MDAnalysis code that builds the backbone (N, CA, C; Angstrom):
import MDAnalysis as mda
import numpy as np

u = mda.Universe.empty(255, n_residues=85, atom_resindex=np.repeat(np.arange(85), 3), trajectory=True)
u.add_TopologyAttr("name", ["N", "CA", "C"] * 85)
u.add_TopologyAttr("resid", np.arange(1, 86))
u.add_TopologyAttr("resname", ["MET", "GLU", "CYS", "ARG", "ARG", "ILE", "ILE", "ILE", "SER", "GLY", "SER", "VAL", "GLN", "GLY", "VAL", "GLY", "PHE", "ARG", "TYR", "TYR", "VAL", "LYS", "ARG", "LEU", "ALA", "GLU", "ARG", "LEU", "PHE", "VAL", "LEU", "GLY", "THR", "VAL", "LYS", "ASN", "LEU", "PRO", "ASP", "CYS", "THR", "VAL", "GLU", "ILE", "ILE", "ALA", "GLN", "ALA", "THR", "ASP", "LEU", "ALA", "VAL", "PHE", "ILE", "GLU", "GLY", "LEU", "ARG", "ASP", "GLY", "PRO", "GLY", "GLU", "ILE", "ARG", "ASP", "ILE", "GLU", "VAL", "ARG", "GLN", "GLU", "GLN", "PRO", "SER", "ASP", "LEU", "SER", "ALA", "PHE", "ARG", "ILE", "VAL", "SER"])
u.atoms.positions = np.array([
    [-100.254, -92.880, -24.960],
    [-100.237, -94.194, -25.595],
    [-100.881, -95.196, -24.644],
    [-101.838, -95.954, -25.137],
    [-102.438, -96.986, -24.303],
    [-102.015, -98.363, -24.788],
    [-101.948, -99.291, -23.850],
    [-101.545, -100.656, -24.155],
    [-102.519, -101.600, -23.459],
    [-102.980, -102.620, -24.194],
    [-103.947, -103.572, -23.649],
    [-103.528, -104.999, -23.983],
    [-103.815, -105.903, -23.055],
    [-103.712, -107.354, -23.298],
    [-105.137, -107.808, -23.530],
    [-105.381, -108.388, -24.688],
    [-106.723, -108.778, -25.085],
    [-106.734, -110.293, -25.293],
    [-107.658, -110.975, -24.637],
    [-107.816, -112.418, -24.795],
    [-109.143, -112.664, -25.505],
    [-109.069, -113.353, -26.641],
    [-110.244, -113.674, -27.435],
    [-110.536, -115.155, -27.242],
    [-111.750, -115.482, -26.821],
    [-112.130, -116.889, -26.680],
    [-113.271, -117.206, -27.639],
    [-113.376, -118.462, -27.963],
    [-114.369, -118.943, -28.919],
    [-113.663, -119.844, -29.920],
    [-114.209, -119.938, -31.117],
    [-113.582, -120.727, -32.185],
    [-112.750, -119.779, -33.034],
    [-111.542, -119.476, -32.560],
    [-110.706, -118.473, -33.217],
    [-109.329, -118.989, -33.623],
    [-109.076, -120.262, -33.432],
    [-107.809, -120.833, -33.898],
    [-108.080, -121.694, -35.119],
    [-107.176, -121.605, -36.103],
    [-107.314, -122.405, -37.311],
    [-108.276, -121.819, -38.337],
    [-108.647, -120.544, -38.174],
    [-109.601, -119.908, -39.091],
    [-109.044, -118.626, -39.717],
    [-107.766, -118.348, -39.496],
    [-107.149, -117.140, -40.039],
    [-107.329, -115.906, -39.173],
    [-107.708, -116.089, -37.922],
    [-107.977, -114.952, -37.037],
    [-106.730, -114.112, -36.794],
    [-105.584, -114.736, -36.547],
    [-104.350, -113.967, -36.295],
    [-103.986, -113.089, -37.489],
    [-104.173, -113.599, -38.693],
    [-103.859, -112.821, -39.900],
    [-104.832, -111.656, -40.057],
    [-106.103, -111.891, -39.708],
    [-107.086, -110.807, -39.718],
    [-106.662, -109.705, -38.736],
    [-106.258, -110.109, -37.528],
    [-105.846, -109.148, -36.500],
    [-104.639, -108.343, -36.977],
    [-103.674, -108.999, -37.604],
    [-102.488, -108.299, -38.099],
    [-102.872, -107.264, -39.155],
    [-103.721, -107.630, -40.096],
    [-104.144, -106.681, -41.135],
    [-104.915, -105.510, -40.529],
    [-105.803, -105.793, -39.560],
    [-106.558, -104.742, -38.882],
    [-105.608, -103.795, -38.156],
    [-104.647, -104.350, -37.435],
    [-103.683, -103.546, -36.678],
    [-102.872, -102.651, -37.614],
    [-102.418, -103.202, -38.711],
    [-101.621, -102.401, -39.653],
    [-102.458, -101.270, -40.253],
    [-103.722, -101.546, -40.542],
    [-104.597, -100.519, -41.108],
    [-104.857, -99.383, -40.120],
    [-104.902, -99.720, -38.814],
    [-105.214, -98.730, -37.787],
    [-103.972, -98.218, -37.043],
    [-102.789, -98.573, -37.528],
    [-101.521, -98.122, -36.931],
    [-101.377, -98.555, -35.471],
    [-101.737, -99.811, -35.210],
    [-101.612, -100.405, -33.879],
    [-100.337, -101.248, -33.863],
    [-99.563, -101.126, -32.805],
    [-98.349, -101.922, -32.614],
    [-98.660, -103.086, -31.682],
    [-97.891, -104.181, -31.777],
    [-98.080, -105.266, -30.827],
    [-97.849, -106.637, -31.401],
    [-98.515, -107.627, -30.784],
    [-98.368, -109.024, -31.179],
    [-99.709, -109.741, -31.063],
    [-99.801, -110.851, -31.778],
    [-100.956, -111.748, -31.650],
    [-100.424, -113.176, -31.681],
    [-100.975, -114.031, -30.817],
    [-100.534, -115.428, -30.807],
    [-101.634, -116.336, -30.279],
    [-101.593, -117.591, -30.733],
    [-102.481, -118.620, -30.212],
    [-101.951, -119.088, -28.868],
    [-102.841, -119.325, -27.921],
    [-102.464, -119.869, -26.618],
    [-102.891, -121.325, -26.535],
    [-102.243, -122.125, -25.682],
    [-102.559, -123.550, -25.570],
    [-104.008, -123.842, -25.180],
    [-104.679, -122.901, -24.518],
    [-106.065, -123.143, -24.087],
    [-107.089, -122.801, -25.175],
    [-106.620, -122.663, -26.432],
    [-107.454, -122.386, -27.616],
    [-107.962, -120.951, -27.681],
    [-107.413, -120.061, -26.873],
    [-107.727, -118.643, -26.988],
    [-106.636, -117.965, -27.814],
    [-106.853, -116.704, -28.145],
    [-105.861, -115.903, -28.856],
    [-105.519, -114.706, -27.979],
    [-104.225, -114.444, -27.806],
    [-103.765, -113.312, -27.012],
    [-103.245, -112.220, -27.940],
    [-103.694, -111.001, -27.686],
    [-103.239, -109.841, -28.441],
    [-102.658, -108.840, -27.456],
    [-101.464, -108.357, -27.736],
    [-100.912, -107.208, -27.029],
    [-100.996, -106.070, -28.032],
    [-101.758, -105.032, -27.704],
    [-101.993, -103.938, -28.641],
    [-101.648, -102.615, -27.997],
    [-101.000, -101.762, -28.780],
    [-100.573, -100.459, -28.276],
    [-100.811, -99.407, -29.358],
    [-101.497, -98.324, -28.975],
    [-101.777, -97.217, -29.893],
    [-102.289, -96.045, -29.076],
    [-102.493, -94.925, -29.748],
    [-103.038, -93.752, -29.074],
    [-104.464, -94.012, -28.608],
    [-105.252, -94.693, -29.453],
    [-106.644, -95.023, -29.118],
    [-106.942, -96.409, -29.669],
    [-107.358, -97.335, -28.812],
    [-107.588, -98.713, -29.227],
    [-109.061, -99.080, -29.379],
    [-109.963, -98.152, -29.184],
    [-111.397, -98.472, -29.210],
    [-111.837, -99.069, -30.544],
    [-111.458, -98.459, -31.652],
    [-111.868, -98.953, -32.975],
    [-111.235, -100.314, -33.252],
    [-109.983, -100.490, -32.860],
    [-109.300, -101.775, -33.040],
    [-110.024, -102.879, -32.272],
    [-110.320, -102.645, -31.010],
    [-110.969, -103.667, -30.190],
    [-112.350, -104.003, -30.749],
    [-113.099, -103.013, -31.166],
    [-114.420, -103.273, -31.747],
    [-114.286, -104.051, -33.055],
    [-113.264, -103.741, -33.840],
    [-113.044, -104.428, -35.111],
    [-112.704, -105.899, -34.959],
    [-112.226, -106.307, -33.800],
    [-111.911, -107.716, -33.573],
    [-113.149, -108.587, -33.702],
    [-114.316, -108.054, -33.379],
    [-115.575, -108.815, -33.452],
    [-115.929, -109.231, -34.877],
    [-115.367, -108.555, -35.874],
    [-115.668, -108.853, -37.272],
    [-114.730, -109.894, -37.869],
    [-113.812, -110.406, -37.083],
    [-112.846, -111.381, -37.587],
    [-113.470, -112.735, -37.861],
    [-112.722, -113.602, -38.537],
    [-113.228, -114.943, -38.840],
    [-113.349, -115.791, -37.581],
    [-114.183, -116.783, -37.641],
    [-114.408, -117.653, -36.493],
    [-115.595, -117.181, -35.699],
    [-115.767, -117.763, -34.550],
    [-116.893, -117.440, -33.676],
    [-116.353, -116.947, -32.339],
    [-116.508, -115.661, -32.079],
    [-115.986, -115.067, -30.850],
    [-117.023, -115.193, -29.742],
    [-116.605, -115.775, -28.636],
    [-117.486, -115.928, -27.483],
    [-117.281, -114.785, -26.487],
    [-116.010, -114.363, -26.312],
    [-115.726, -113.340, -25.312],
    [-114.450, -112.588, -25.682],
    [-114.417, -111.312, -25.318],
    [-113.218, -110.491, -25.459],
    [-112.908, -109.906, -24.086],
    [-111.777, -110.300, -23.538],
    [-111.333, -109.815, -22.226],
    [-110.205, -108.819, -22.446],
    [-110.333, -107.631, -21.872],
    [-109.343, -106.575, -22.084],
    [-108.773, -106.150, -20.736],
    [-107.444, -106.146, -20.650],
    [-106.755, -105.694, -19.435],
    [-105.722, -104.644, -19.807],
    [-105.552, -103.690, -18.940],
    [-104.550, -102.646, -19.163],
    [-103.164, -103.207, -18.928],
    [-102.220, -102.800, -19.777],
    [-100.816, -103.185, -19.659],
    [-99.967, -101.922, -19.689],
    [-98.727, -102.052, -19.292],
    [-97.781, -100.946, -19.401],
    [-97.290, -100.859, -20.844],
    [-97.269, -99.673, -21.441],
    [-96.720, -99.542, -22.797],
    [-95.269, -100.020, -22.839],
    [-94.905, -100.611, -23.972],
    [-93.531, -101.069, -24.130],
    [-92.981, -100.553, -25.458],
    [-91.768, -100.899, -25.735],
    [-91.068, -100.405, -26.912],
    [-91.356, -101.311, -28.110],
    [-92.457, -101.086, -28.795],
    [-92.835, -101.883, -29.958],
    [-92.632, -101.058, -31.219],
    [-92.287, -101.745, -32.328],
    [-92.059, -100.996, -33.570],
    [-92.958, -101.443, -34.708],
    [-93.720, -102.523, -34.531],
    [-94.581, -103.051, -35.588],
    [-95.643, -103.945, -34.937],
    [-96.457, -104.563, -35.771],
    [-97.408, -105.569, -35.280],
    [-97.013, -106.878, -35.945],
    [-96.882, -107.932, -35.131],
    [-96.441, -109.197, -35.706],
    [-97.169, -110.387, -35.091],
    [-97.185, -111.462, -35.858],
    [-97.738, -112.738, -35.390],
    [-96.622, -113.492, -34.705],
    [-96.882, -113.971, -33.501],
    [-95.908, -114.732, -32.714],
    [-96.380, -116.178, -32.658],
    [-95.445, -117.115, -32.862],
    [-95.860, -118.521, -32.786],
    [-95.670, -119.092, -31.411],
])
């Protein structure tokens, strides 16, 4: 199981990006969370057997993505994918 912290920068708040990420995660059986950060980026914690397709699919979301930063995290006990406020 791999786990990643993904930071999306660009124009990704207020355009439905978090809802897109949740639908993508559910379709690909990815567990985790997505939330807006105060610096106008979006943070995703994603956990699955293989995250390559999920991470690539983020580029197709609404808004204008400038950068995707991916860092390895320790897997945790997640049971679903949810939007965090």
